[in-house]
C-alpha positions in Angstrom: 93.1 84.0 23.4 94.3 87.0 21.5 91.3 89.0 22.6 91.9 88.0 26.2 95.5 89.2 26.0 94.4 92.4 24.4 91.9 93.0 27.2 94.5 92.4 29.9 96.9 94.8 28.1 94.2 97.3 27.8 93.4 97.3 31.5 97.1 97.5 32.4 97.6 100.5 30.1 94.6 102.3 31.6 95.9 101.7 35.1 99.3 102.9 34.1 98.0 106.0 32.4 95.8 106.8 35.4 98.8 107.2 37.6 99.7 110.3 35.6 97.0 112.4 37.2 98.7 113.0 40.6 102.1 113.2 38.9 101.1 116.6 37.4 101.2 118.1 40.8 104.9 117.1 41.3 106.1 119.1 38.3 104.4 122.4 39.5 105.4 122.1 43.2 108.8 120.7 42.4 109.7 124.1 40.8 108.5 125.9 43.9 110.6 123.6 46.2 113.6 124.2 44.0 113.4 128.0 44.2 112.7 127.9 47.9 115.8 125.7 48.5 117.8 128.2 46.5 116.7 131.1 48.6 117.5 129.2 51.8 121.1 128.5 50.6 123.5 130.8 52.5 126.2 130.0 49.9 124.2 132.1 47.4 122.5 134.7 49.7 125.1 134.9 52.5 124.2 135.5 56.1 120.7 136.7 55.3 119.9 133.0 54.5 121.3 131.6 57.8 118.8 129.5 59.8 117.0 131.7 62.3 116.8 134.8 60.1 113.4 136.1 58.9 114.5 135.5 55.3 115.2 131.8 56.0 112.0 131.3 58.0 109.8 132.8 55.3 111.3 130.6 52.6 111.2 127.6 54.9 107.4 128.1 55.2 107.1 128.2 51.4 109.4 125.1 51.1 107.4 123.0 53.5 104.1 124.1 52.0 105.1 123.1 48.5 106.7 119.9 49.9 103.2 118.7 51.0 102.6 116.9 47.7 105.8 114.9 48.2 105.1 114.1 51.8 101.6 112.9 51.0 102.3 111.0 47.8 100.3 107.8 48.7 97.3 109.9 49.6 97.4 111.8 46.3 97.7 108.6 44.3 94.8 107.0 46.2 92.5 110.0 45.5 93.8 110.7 42.0 93.4 107.2 40.4 89.5 107.4 40.1 89.8 110.6 38.1 90.9 108.5 35.1 89.5 105.0 36.0 86.0 105.7 37.3 83.5 105.2 34.5 80.9 107.6 36.1 80.6 110.2 38.8 84.4 110.6 39.1 84.1 113.2 41.9 82.2 110.8 44.1 84.6 108.0 43.2 87.5 110.2 44.5 85.7 110.8 47.8 85.0 107.1 48.1 88.6 106.2 47.4 89.8 108.6 50.1 87.4 107.2 52.8 88.2 103.5 51.9 92.0 104.2 51.9 91.7 105.9 55.3 89.8 102.9 56.6 92.6 100.7 55.4 95.2 102.8 57.0 93.5 102.8 60.4 92.7 99.1 60.3 96.3 98.2 59.4 97.6 100.5 62.1 95.4 99.0 64.8 96.2 95.4 63.8 99.9 96.1 63.9 99.5 97.9 67.3 98.0 94.7 68.8 99.6 91.9 66.9 102.7 93.4 65.3 105.1 90.7 66.4 102.9 88.0 64.8 103.7 89.7 61.4 107.3 90.4 62.3 106.7 94.1 62.7 107.8 96.2 65.7 105.1 98.8 65.8 106.9 100.9 68.5 110.1 101.2 66.4 111.0 104.6 65.1 113.9 103.4 62.9 113.7 104.2 59.1 114.1 100.4 58.5 111.1 99.5 60.6 108.8 99.1 57.6 106.4 101.7 59.1 105.4 105.1 57.9 103.1 108.0 58.7 100.5 108.5 56.0 97.8 111.2 56.5 98.9 111.3 60.2 98.3 107.6 60.7 101.3 105.4 61.7 100.8 102.3 59.6 102.5 99.8 57.3 104.7 101.5 54.7 103.2 100.4 51.4 104.0 103.6 49.6 102.5 104.3 46.2 101.9 100.7 45.5 99.6 100.2 48.5 97.7 103.4 47.6 97.1 102.2 44.1 96.0 98.8 45.2 93.4 100.1 47.6 92.3 102.9 45.2 92.0 100.3 42.4 89.7 98.1 44.7 87.7 101.2 45.5 87.2 102.1 41.8 86.2 98.5 41.0 83.5 98.7 43.7 82.4 102.1 42.5 82.0 101.0 38.8 80.2 97.8 39.8 77.9 98.9 42.7 77.4 102.7 42.5 74.1 102.4 40.6 72.8 99.4 42.6 69.1 99.8 43.3 68.0 99.8 46.9 64.6 99.1 48.6 62.9 102.4 49.2 63.2 102.2 53.0 67.1 102.1 52.8 67.4 104.1 49.6 69.5 106.7 51.5 72.4 104.2 51.4 72.4 104.1 47.6 75.5 105.3 45.8 78.6 106.4 47.7 77.5 105.2 51.1 76.9 101.7 49.8 80.2 101.6 47.9 82.1 102.7 51.1 80.2 100.2 53.2 81.3 97.4 50.8 84.8 98.9 50.9 84.9 98.7 54.7 83.9 95.0 54.6 86.6 94.3 51.9 89.3 96.2 53.8 89.0 93.9 56.8 90.6 90.9 55.1 92.7 93.1 52.9 94.3 94.7 55.9 95.1 91.4 57.5 96.5 90.1 54.2 98.7 93.2 53.8 100.2 92.7 57.3 101.1 89.1 56.4 102.5 89.8 52.9 104.0 93.3 52.8 106.8 92.8 55.3 108.1 90.1 52.9 107.7 92.4 50.0 109.8 95.0 51.8 112.5 92.4 52.2 112.4 91.8 48.4 112.6 95.6 47.8 115.6 95.9 50.1 117.3 93.2 48.0 116.4 95.0 44.8 117.9 98.2 46.2 121.2 96.4 46.9 121.2 94.8 43.4 120.5 98.0 41.5 123.1 99.9 43.6 125.6 97.2 42.7 124.9 97.4 38.9 125.8 101.1 38.9 126.3 102.6 35.5 124.9 99.5 33.6 121.7 99.5 35.7 121.1 103.2 35.0 121.5 102.7 31.3 119.3 99.6 31.1 116.6 101.3 33.2 116.5 104.4 30.9 116.4 102.3 27.7 113.5 100.2 29.1 111.6 103.2 30.2 111.8 104.8 26.8 111.1 101.6 24.9 107.9 100.9 26.7 106.2 104.3 26.0 104.4 103.1 22.8 102.8 100.3 24.9 101.7 102.6 27.6 103.7 100.5 30.2 106.5 102.9 31.0 104.6 104.1 34.1 105.3 100.8 35.7 109.1 101.2 35.2 109.6 104.7 36.5 106.9 105.0 39.1 108.4 102.6 41.7 111.7 104.4 41.4 110.5 108.0 41.4 107.5 107.8 43.6 108.0 104.6 45.7 110.8 102.8 47.6 112.4 100.7 44.8 115.8 102.3 45.4 115.4 104.8 48.2 112.8 105.2 51.0 109.9 107.2 49.8 111.0 107.4 46.2 113.7 109.5 44.5 111.6 112.6 44.0 110.5 112.9 47.7 114.0 112.0 49.0 115.7 114.5 46.7 113.4 117.3 47.6 113.8 116.5 51.4 117.5 116.6 51.2 118.0 119.5 48.7 119.4 121.8 51.4 122.0 119.2 52.3 123.0 118.6 48.7 123.2 122.4 48.1 126.0 122.8 50.6 127.7 119.4 50.2 131.0 119.0 48.3 132.0 116.1 46.1 130.4 114.1 43.3 126.6 114.2 43.3 126.6 110.5 42.2 128.5 109.6 45.3 126.2 111.8 47.5 123.1 110.4 46.0 123.7 107.4 43.7 120.0 106.5 43.5 119.5 109.7 41.5 121.1 108.0 38.5 117.7 106.4 37.9 116.2 109.9 37.5 118.5 111.0 34.6 115.8 110.1 32.0 115.3 113.8 31.4 118.7 114.0 29.7 117.2 112.5 26.5 114.2 114.7 26.9 116.3 117.9 27.0 119.0 117.1 24.4 117.7 114.3 22.0 114.9 116.5 20.4 117.5 118.9 19.1 119.4 116.3 17.2 116.3 114.5 16.0 114.6 117.6 14.7 117.9 118.7 13.0 118.1 115.3 11.3 114.5 115.5 10.1 115.1 119.0 8.7 118.4 118.1 7.0 117.0 115.0 5.3 113.7 116.7 4.2 113.2 117.6 0.6 114.5 121.1 0.0 111.1 122.4 -1.2 109.5 121.1 2.0 112.0 122.2 4.6 110.1 125.4 5.6 107.0 123.4 6.3 109.0 120.8 8.2 110.6 123.5 10.3 107.2 125.0 11.1 106.1 121.6 12.3 109.2 120.7 14.3 110.1 123.9 16.2 107.0 123.9 18.5 107.5 120.1 19.1 111.2 120.6 19.9 110.5 123.5 22.3 107.7 121.6 24.1 109.9 118.5 24.5 113.0 120.3 25.7 111.3 122.6 28.2 108.5 120.4 29.5 109.8 116.9 28.9 106.7 115.9 26.9 108.5 114.1 24.1 105.6 111.9 22.9 104.5 114.1 19.9 108.1 113.9 18.5 108.7 110.3 19.4 105.4 109.1 17.9 106.2 111.1 14.8 109.1 108.8 13.9 107.6 105.8 15.7 104.8 105.6 13.1 106.9 106.1 10.0 110.2 104.4 11.1 110.1 102.2 14.2 113.8 101.4 13.8 114.5 105.0 14.8 112.6 104.5 18.1 114.7 101.5 19.0 117.8 103.5 18.3 116.4 106.3 20.4 115.8 104.0 23.3 119.4 102.7 23.1 121.0 106.2 22.8 118.8 107.5 25.7 120.1 104.7 28.0 123.7 105.4 26.9 123.3 109.1 27.6 122.1 108.5 31.1 124.7 105.9 31.8 127.6 108.2 30.7 126.1 111.1 32.6 126.0 109.0 35.8 129.5 107.7 35.2 130.8 111.3 35.1 129.5 111.8 38.7 126.2 113.5 37.9 123.0 112.6 39.8 119.8 114.3 41.0 116.2 114.6 39.8 116.5 115.1 36.1 113.4 113.2 35.1 111.5 115.8 33.1 112.3 118.9 30.9 114.5 121.9 31.2 112.2 124.0 33.4 111.8 121.5 36.2 115.3 120.1 35.9 116.8 123.5 36.3 114.5 124.5 39.2 115.3 121.3 41.1 118.9 120.9 40.3 120.9 123.6 38.4 119.5 126.7 40.1 119.6 125.6 43.8 122.8 123.6 43.5 124.8 125.6 41.0 127.0 127.3 43.6 128.3 124.0 44.9 128.2 121.8 41.8 128.5 124.1 38.8 131.5 122.3 37.3 129.5 119.0 37.2 126.5 120.8 35.6 128.7 122.3 32.9 130.0 118.8 32.1 126.4 117.5 32.1 125.3 120.2 29.6 128.4 119.3 27.5 127.5 115.6 27.5 124.0 116.5 26.4 125.1 118.7 23.5 127.5 116.0 22.3 124.6 113.5 22.3 122.5 116.0 20.4 125.2 115.8 17.7 125.3 112.0 18.0 121.5 111.8 17.5 121.8 114.1 14.4 124.5 112.0 12.8 122.9 108.6 13.6 119.4 109.6 12.6 120.5 111.3 9.4 122.5 108.3 8.4 119.7 105.9 9.0 117.1 108.0 7.3 119.1 108.4 4.2 120.5 104.8 4.2 117.1 103.2 4.7 115.1 105.8 2.8 112.8 106.3 5.8 109.7 108.5 5.2 110.2 111.0 8.0 108.6 114.4 7.9 109.4 116.1 4.6 110.2 112.8 2.8 106.7 111.5 2.3 105.0 110.8 -1.0 103.5 113.7 -2.8 100.0 112.8 -1.8 100.9 113.1 1.9 102.2 116.6 1.8 99.1 117.9 3.5 100.4 116.7 6.9 102.8 119.6 7.0 101.6 123.2 7.5 103.1 126.6 7.1 102.7 129.4 9.6 100.2 131.1 7.2 98.1 127.9 7.2 98.2 128.0 11.0 97.2 131.6 11.1 94.3 131.1 8.7 93.1 128.1 10.7 93.3 130.0 14.0 91.4 132.9 12.6 88.6 130.7 11.3 88.4 128.9 14.7 88.4 132.3 16.6 85.7 133.6 14.3 83.6 130.5 14.8 84.0 130.5 18.5 83.3 134.2 18.8 80.0 133.7 16.9 78.7 131.2 19.4 80.2 128.2 17.6 82.0 125.3 19.1 85.4 125.4 20.8 88.5 123.9 19.2 88.5 121.1 21.8 84.8 120.4 21.2 85.4 120.1 17.5 88.3 117.8 18.0 86.4 115.6 20.3 83.5 115.3 17.8 86.0 114.4 15.0 87.7 111.8 17.2 84.3 110.3 18.2 83.3 109.9 14.6 86.7 108.4 13.7 86.4 105.9 16.5 83.2 104.5 15.2 80.6 106.6 16.9 79.1 106.7 20.4 77.8 103.1 20.2 81.3 101.8 19.6 82.8 103.3 22.7 83.3 101.2 25.9 85.2 103.8 28.0 87.6 106.6 27.8 90.5 107.8 29.9 93.7 109.9 29.3 97.3 110.3 30.3 99.6 113.3 29.7 99.1 113.6 25.9 96.9 110.7 24.8 93.2 110.0 24.8 92.9 106.3 25.7 89.7 104.7 24.3 88.4 101.1 24.5 86.1 100.3 21.5 83.8 97.3 20.8 84.8 96.9 17.2 88.2 98.1 16.0 87.2 97.6 12.4 85.0 100.7 12.6 87.9 102.9 13.5 89.2 105.2 10.7 92.8 105.2 9.6 95.5 107.2 11.3 95.5 109.8 8.5 91.9 110.8 9.4 92.9 111.7 13.0 96.0 113.6 11.8 93.8 115.6 9.5 91.6 116.5 12.4 94.4 117.8 14.6 95.8 114.7 16.3 99.5 113.7 16.2 98.6 110.1 15.4 96.8 106.9 16.5 98.1 103.8 18.3 96.1 100.6 17.9 96.4 97.6 20.2 93.4 95.4 19.5 90.4 97.2 20.8 92.5 99.6 22.9 93.3 102.8 21.1 95.3 105.9 21.9 94.7 109.1 20.1 97.8 111.3 20.4 96.2 114.6 21.2 98.9 116.7 23.0 98.8 118.7 26.1 95.1 119.7 25.6 94.0 116.1 26.1 92.2 116.8 29.5 89.8 119.2 28.0 89.4 117.1 24.9 88.5 114.2 27.0 85.9 116.3 28.9 84.2 117.3 25.7 84.4 113.7 24.5 82.6 112.5 27.6 79.9 115.2 27.2 79.3 113.9 23.6 78.9 110.4 24.9 76.1 111.6 27.1 74.3 113.4 24.3 71.7 111.8 22.0 73.3 112.1 18.6 76.6 113.0 17.0 77.0 113.0 13.3 77.2 115.1 10.1 79.7 115.9 7.4 81.2 118.6 9.6 83.6 116.2 11.3 85.1 115.0 8.0 86.7 118.3 7.4 90.5 118.7 7.0 92.0 120.9 9.7 
C-alpha cells in the first residue's frame, strides 16, 4: 500500500513539475510587457504617449507581440507538457500533443455549434460569462490551462505507450507519430463529448469558488500563500498557484493574463490597487521571495560560529541575490529544510502573514516572482499613479525582513539548530571560500579547455552514480531547480552528503521518487543525464571526487 501511495505521489509530482516548462516564458515576456506598458503611459511620457501617436503605436506593437504568450497560455501548456513527461522523442511528443489538442478544440467547437443547448451552452453568445473562449483561433469550450493539461497528458500517455509499436511492413509508414495521433483522434471523440457534458458544471463550481475566495479577503490571501510555500518540499505547490495565476480560479484567464491585459488601465487609475484588482492578492507570494531571504541569511550569518562566518557569507550571498532578484528561493529554503524543518514551517506562516498584511494595506498586482519581474510588471509601469502604495509595500517587506531575522535567530539559538556555520567539525567541508571557488573554477576551465568534460556533464555523471547507476533509473524529468528521478531501488541511492559534495544543494527522498536540488543549470544537467542513460557504461572513481 505504501509503494502504491509513493507511486501515485511520484506521478503527481512529475506532472506538477512539468507545468514549469511553459511558465519560463511568462517571466521573460512579462518584463517586456511591463516596459511596453510603461512607455505607453502618458502620465509618464506626456502627449508623445497619447493613443494615435507613432510612439504609442510602436510600443503597442511590442506590447501585443509580447502578450502572445499570455493570450495563448492553454496552447503553450499543451505543447510544453511533453518536454518533461515524454520518456522518449520529446520533440515528436510535442508535435503530437499540439495536433491532438487542436483536434480536441475543433471537435468540441463543432459539437457545441450543433448541440450547445443540450449541454446548457449558448454557442452564439459573446458574453464573458458564456463559458466559451477562443483558443488558437478556435471558438470552443473555455477549459483554460486545466483542459490543455488534461489533453496533453492523454497525448503523452499515448506517446509513451504506443510510439514504438511495431507495424506490418505494408503499413509501416504509420508507425510512430502518425499512429499516436490516430489513436489520439479516436480517444478525443468521446473525450470531447464528455467535456461538453461535464465542464459547464465545473465552471459553475469555479464561479462559486471565486465568490468564496473574494469573500475571505485578507484571510484567504494569507492561507493561500502559506499553503503554496508549505507544499514546495512535496513538489505539489504547482497545483496551488497554477489555477490562480494561469487559469480561471479567481479571474477569467488567470491573474497573470488579466493583469497584463489591464495594465494600461491600472497605470492611469486612481485609488487602492486592492480595490481595483482584489484578485491580485493571490499573486503576492513574491513578497516572501524578495524580502524573506535577507532576514534568513542575516540570521544564519549572525548565529554561525565566528570562525566560520566568512565561509557562510560566501555561501549565502549568491543564494540571497538569486532568491531576491529571480524568485528562485528553493536553494535557500532547502538549506534550512534539511537541517531544521521547524524553520520551514515558520517560514510558511510568516510568508502568509506578509502577503495578508500587504493586501490589507491596499496593495495588489502580479508580485508572484522576484524583484526583476515584479518591478517590471508593477513598480515601473504603475509608479506614477501608485508610488505611495509601493513605498508602503517596500516598507512592509523590510519590516518582515527584520521579523524573519529576529524569529529565525531566536529559534536557531534556542533549539540549537545546525544551520550553515553551526555544523559539527566534520561537516565543515560543505562551506567554501571565494578562493576555493576560484581554484575549482580554474580546474574546471582547464579541464574543459583541454577537451575534457563540461561541468554539467561531470555533475550528471556524479548524480547518476549517486542514484545507483543507469540500471536503477526508471525516468528523469526536471522543474525549475530540481532533477526529478524515479528509481527502482531507493536503497542503492547514496546519502545527501554525497550529492552536496558533487555540487548539488541537497537531495529529497520520497520513496522511489527523488529530487536532486541542482539549481538553475538543471535543464542542461538533465540533458547530459539523459545522454548518459543512452550510453553503454558509466563508472569509475572519477565521480567520487569532492567538488
